[in-house]
N, C-alpha and C positions, 0 to 999 in steps of 0.2 A: 151534543150528541148524548143520548141516554145510554147508560150502562146496564147490562143485563147481569143479574146475580142469580145463581141457583144453588140450593143445598144439595150436597152429594155425599154419599158414604163410601168409604174405602174399607178395609178391615179395621177401621178405627171408629170411634164414636161420631165424629163430625168432620166434614170437609166443606169448604166453601169454594165454589168456582165462580170467577167473575171474568167475563170476556172483556178486554179493554176497548173493543170497537163494536160495531154492529154484530150481534150474535147470529150465528147460523141457526136455522130452524131447530136442529137437534141440541143446541146449547141453551135454550130458553126454558127447558124442563129439567126438574131434578132427575138424576139417574145415578145408578151405581157405577163406581169407578173401581176397578180391581187394583190391587197393589202393583201387579205387572204393568197395567196401563199407566199408572201414576209414575212408576219408576222409568218406563220407556220415555214418557213425556218430559220428565225431568232430565234424563240422560240426553235427550235430543234438544234440550234448551227451550222447549215450548211452554213451560210453566215456571212459576216461582212457587216454591213450596214453603209454607209458613207453619211453624210450630207456634201455636197461640197459647201454650201453657205458660206457667210462671217460669222465670229465667232459671230458677234452681232446678226445676224438673227437666228443662232443656239440657242443663249441664250434666244431669245424671244420665242422659241418654236421649238420642233423637235420631230421626231418619237422616242418613248422610245426605248433605246438600240442602237441608232445610234451614231456613232463616228463623231466628228467634224474635218474634214480635208478640208479646203478651196480648191477650184479647183486648184488654183495656186500652192498648195503644194502637190497635189496628186502625181505628177511624182517623187518628192523627197522622198516620203513615200512608193513608189511602192514596193521596196525591202522588207520592213517590212511587208507590206500587203500580199505579196506572201508567206512569211514564215508561215503565218497562216494555209496554206493548204486549205483554204476555198474559195468559190466563193465570189467575191466582187460585192456588189450592191451599186451603188452611186445614190443619188437623190438630186434634187434641186427643190424648189417650194416656 
């Protein structure tokens, strides 16, 4: 089954959304995601939020609930992330 990936912006420089299963029509295009939308989705357990900055930057401050997976390590962790069955949102700022 092919995975859909779209670049998305939040009030941060970069977000990446990946739907773990077949994407709905509105999930195949890049779109803006507000901070409120991201927070609601995280609070409801619908997404996994990744901080893709260096570990030191994460330790200095991050969005509550975000996991630290530096960008260079994302590809190696992709299989584990897909197993969550949730959309993946990654940010760096």
